[in-house]
C-alpha positions in Angstrom: -57.6 23.6 -64.8 -61.1 23.9 -66.2 -63.7 25.9 -64.2 -66.0 23.7 -62.2 -69.0 24.5 -64.4 -67.0 23.6 -67.6 -65.8 20.4 -66.0 -69.5 19.4 -65.3 -70.3 20.0 -68.9 -67.7 17.5 -70.1 -68.5 14.7 -67.7 -69.0 11.3 -69.3 -72.2 9.3 -68.5 -70.1 7.0 -66.3 -68.7 10.0 -64.3 -72.2 11.4 -63.9 -73.5 8.0 -62.6 -70.6 7.7 -60.1 -71.2 11.3 -59.0 -74.9 10.6 -58.5 -74.2 7.5 -56.5 -71.6 9.4 -54.4 -74.1 12.2 -53.7 -76.9 9.7 -52.8 -74.5 7.8 -50.4 -73.5 11.1 -48.7 -77.2 12.0 -48.2 -77.9 8.6 -46.6 -74.9 8.9 -44.3 -76.0 12.3 -43.2 -79.5 11.0 -42.5 -78.2 8.1 -40.5 -75.9 10.4 -38.5 -78.8 12.7 -37.8 -81.0 9.8 -36.7 -78.2 8.5 -34.4 -77.7 12.0 -32.8 -81.4 12.6 -32.2 -82.0 9.1 -30.9 -79.0 9.5 -28.5 -80.3 12.8 -27.2 -83.8 11.4 -26.8 -82.6 8.3 -25.0 -80.4 10.5 -22.7 -83.4 12.7 -21.8 -85.6 9.8 -21.2 -83.1 8.0 -19.0 -82.2 11.1 -17.1 -85.8 12.0 -16.3 -86.5 8.4 -15.2 -83.5 8.0 -12.9 -83.1 11.4 -11.5 -86.7 12.3 -10.9 -89.2 9.5 -11.2 -87.5 6.3 -9.9 -86.2 7.9 -6.6 -89.7 9.0 -5.8 -91.4 5.6 -6.7 -93.2 7.3 -9.5 -93.7 4.6 -12.2 -93.6 6.2 -15.7 -95.8 3.4 -17.1 -95.0 0.8 -19.8 -92.1 -1.6 -19.6 -90.1 1.0 -17.7 -92.8 1.2 -15.0 -93.0 -2.6 -14.8 -89.3 -2.8 -14.5 -89.4 -0.3 -11.6 -92.1 -2.4 -9.9 -89.9 -5.6 -10.2 -86.8 -3.7 -9.1 -88.8 -2.5 -6.0 -89.7 -6.1 -5.1 -86.2 -7.5 -6.1 -83.7 -4.6 -5.7 -80.8 -6.8 -6.9 -82.2 -6.9 -10.5 -81.1 -3.8 -12.5 -83.9 -1.8 -14.2 -82.0 -1.5 -17.5 -81.6 -5.3 -17.8 -85.3 -5.9 -17.1 -86.3 -3.5 -19.8 -84.2 -5.3 -22.4 -85.6 -8.7 -21.4 -89.2 -7.7 -21.5 -88.9 -5.9 -24.8 -87.9 -8.9 -26.8 -91.4 -10.1 -27.7 -92.6 -6.6 -28.4 -89.7 -6.0 -30.8 -90.7 -9.1 -32.7 -94.2 -7.7 -33.1 -92.8 -4.3 -34.2 -90.6 -5.9 -36.8 -93.5 -7.8 -38.2 -95.8 -4.8 -38.6 -93.4 -1.9 -39.0 -90.4 -3.4 -40.8 -86.6 -3.5 -40.5 -85.8 0.2 -40.2 -88.2 0.5 -37.2 -86.6 -2.5 -35.6 -83.0 -1.3 -36.0 -83.8 2.2 -34.7 -85.9 1.0 -31.8 -83.2 -1.5 -30.8 -80.7 1.3 -30.9 -82.9 3.5 -28.8 -83.8 0.8 -26.3 -80.2 -0.3 -25.8 -79.0 3.3 -25.4 -81.8 4.2 -22.9 -81.3 1.0 -20.9 -77.5 1.5 -20.7 -77.9 5.2 -19.8 -80.5 4.3 -17.1 -78.0 2.1 -15.4 -75.1 4.6 -15.9 -77.2 7.5 -14.5 -78.1 5.4 -11.4 -75.1 6.7 -9.5 -75.8 10.3 -10.3 -77.7 12.7 -8.0 -81.3 11.8 -7.3 -84.0 14.3 -6.5 -86.2 13.4 -3.6 -87.1 16.8 -2.1 -90.6 17.2 -3.6 -92.5 14.4 -5.4 -94.7 16.9 -7.2 -91.8 18.7 -8.7 -90.2 15.3 -9.5 -93.4 14.3 -11.4 -93.5 17.5 -13.3 -89.8 17.6 -14.4 -89.6 13.9 -14.8 -92.7 14.0 -17.1 -91.2 16.8 -19.2 -87.9 15.1 -19.6 -89.2 11.6 -20.4 -91.9 12.9 -22.7 -89.4 15.1 -24.6 -87.0 12.2 -25.0 -89.8 9.9 -26.3 -91.0 12.6 -28.7 -87.5 12.9 -30.2 -87.3 9.1 -30.5 -90.8 8.9 -32.2 -89.8 11.7 -34.5 -87.0 9.7 -35.9 -89.0 6.5 -36.2 -87.6 4.9 -33.0 -88.9 3.9 -29.6 -87.6 2.7 -26.2 -89.7 -0.4 -26.6 -92.6 -1.4 -24.3 -95.7 0.7 -24.5 -94.0 2.9 -27.1 -94.1 0.0 -29.5 -97.7 -0.9 -28.5 -98.6 2.8 -29.2 -97.0 2.7 -32.6 -98.9 -0.5 -33.5 -102.2 1.0 -32.2 -101.5 4.1 -34.3 -101.9 2.0 -37.4 -105.4 1.1 -36.4 -106.3 4.4 -34.7 -104.6 7.1 -36.8 -106.9 9.9 -35.5 -105.4 9.6 -32.0 -102.0 11.2 -31.2 -99.1 9.2 -29.9 -99.2 11.1 -26.6 -102.8 10.0 -26.0 -102.2 6.4 -27.0 -99.2 6.0 -24.7 -101.1 7.8 -21.9 -103.9 5.2 -22.1 -101.6 2.2 -22.1 -99.5 3.5 -19.2 -102.5 4.1 -17.0 -102.8 0.4 -16.4 -99.1 0.1 -15.3 -99.6 3.1 -13.0 -102.5 1.4 -11.2 -100.4 -1.7 -10.7 -97.5 0.5 -9.3 -99.8 2.2 -6.9 -100.8 -1.2 -5.5 -97.2 -2.4 -5.4 -95.7 0.7 -3.7 -98.6 0.8 -1.3 -99.4 4.5 -1.6 -102.3 6.0 -3.5 -100.3 9.3 -3.6 -97.7 7.6 -5.9 -100.4 6.9 -8.4 -101.6 10.5 -8.4 -98.0 11.7 -8.9 -97.5 9.1 -11.7 -100.7 10.3 -13.4 -99.4 13.9 -13.3 -96.1 12.7 -14.8 -97.8 10.7 -17.5 -100.1 13.6 -18.5 -97.2 16.0 -18.7 -95.2 13.4 -20.6 -98.0 12.9 -23.2 -98.2 16.7 -23.7 -94.4 16.8 -24.2 -94.5 14.0 -26.7 -97.2 15.7 -28.8 -95.4 19.1 -28.6 -92.2 17.6 -29.9 -94.0 15.6 -32.6 -96.6 18.1 -33.7 -95.0 21.5 -32.7 -95.5 24.2 -30.2 -97.0 26.8 -32.5 -100.6 25.4 -32.8 -102.2 26.4 -36.1 -105.6 27.8 -36.6 -108.1 27.6 -39.4 -110.3 30.6 -40.1 -113.6 30.7 -42.1 -114.7 34.2 -43.1 -118.1 35.0 -44.6 -118.1 38.6 -45.9 -119.4 40.9 -48.6 -115.9 41.8 -49.6 -114.0 38.5 -50.0 -111.5 39.7 -52.7 -110.4 42.7 -50.6 -109.9 40.5 -47.5 -108.0 38.0 -49.5 -105.6 40.6 -50.9 -104.8 41.9 -47.4 -104.3 38.4 -46.0 -102.0 37.6 -48.9 -100.0 40.8 -48.5 -99.9 41.3 -44.7 -100.0 37.7 -43.4 -98.5 36.0 -46.4 -101.0 33.1 -46.1 -102.9 31.4 -48.8 -106.7 31.5 -49.0 -109.2 29.1 -50.5 -112.6 30.1 -51.7 -115.4 27.8 -50.6 -118.8 28.4 -52.4 -121.6 28.7 -49.9 -125.2 29.6 -49.8 -127.2 31.4 -47.1 -129.9 29.0 -45.8 -132.3 31.9 -45.0 -131.6 34.2 -47.9 -130.6 31.6 -50.5 -127.9 34.0 -51.7 -124.7 32.5 -53.1 -121.5 33.7 -51.2 -117.8 33.1 -51.1 -116.4 31.7 -47.9 -112.7 32.3 -47.3 -110.7 29.6 -45.6 -107.2 30.1 -44.5 -104.7 28.4 -42.2 -102.7 30.8 -39.9 -100.3 30.6 -37.0 -101.7 31.3 -33.5 -99.7 34.6 -33.3 -101.5 35.9 -36.5 -105.0 35.6 -35.0 -105.1 39.2 -33.7 -103.8 40.6 -37.0 -106.4 38.6 -39.0 -109.2 39.9 -36.8 -108.0 43.4 -37.3 -108.0 43.0 -41.1 -111.5 41.6 -41.2 -112.8 44.3 -38.9 -111.3 47.1 -40.9 -112.6 45.7 -44.2 -116.1 44.4 -43.2 -117.2 44.9 -39.5 -120.4 43.0 -40.3 -118.6 39.9 -41.5 -119.0 36.5 -39.8 -115.7 34.8 -38.7 -115.1 31.3 -37.3 -111.6 30.4 -35.9 -111.0 26.8 -34.9 -108.0 24.7 -33.8 -106.1 22.7 -36.4 -104.3 19.7 -34.9 -101.6 19.8 -37.6 -101.0 21.7 -40.8 -98.6 20.4 -43.4 -97.4 22.3 -46.4 -95.9 25.6 -47.5 -95.4 27.9 -44.6 -96.0 25.2 -42.0 -94.5 21.8 -41.2 -93.0 19.8 -44.1 -94.6 16.5 -45.3 -93.0 13.3 -44.1 -93.4 9.7 -45.2 -94.9 8.8 -41.9 -96.8 10.9 -39.5 -97.1 9.9 -35.8 
């Protein structure tokens, strides 16, 4: 038998084409399986947080799920999961029109899964000891679940779809903030329906925590920083940043407004945990330097998060 490398050398064009198509098919299958697993996990987290923590304490999570809880409160015989499916139909049509078929398929999968799991989890233990803890943990679980769904291009329908559509027009706002704004209206309605202002306050806590969890899952926990350094020794500071922090540096050409002197301004993106080390480097090289460190909402590229076709 020929060695593998030799066999590759003697492949015909037809064999190479078939091998390329086989490899491409395998890659797609792996991507579909990964999507399915993450959407399943996200739907389970969302359903578990809703049924175990939020619904037993009359804490409406907002969106279609919150509206379904309100209707279920008024008409207990109507299952929450069924209501979610019915109300999502017109929203899915709008999502298909503006986001395309892949979004529709993934969101249908996520919505059906979460709806079924919500009804399945309804017979599991329900936490009613402390509404505040229920709001906190319910917000963490539902937000983490939604974040996983958004990350794979899916939703559970409702305000998630509205948020995705608004994201097209308002790309500077995060998904967490968009969903939070939409759900605020539903929470107000739930407070009136349930007859307790306290429920609205608990719901706002849950929504705020949920929006944070969504953004953390989508944009990461390790918030990046951008540092601007004005110094007399830019080359020496660059060499130490490159060697000790293993971060890239860009020279910006500046000019002192008072002195009129030309100067190099160093700009670098670093992880939050590297701030203290950067300050130490700058202090040791040039104690008289001027340093500005600011938050970076998201950094994509080498050493940070990878680029994706769509960012949420």
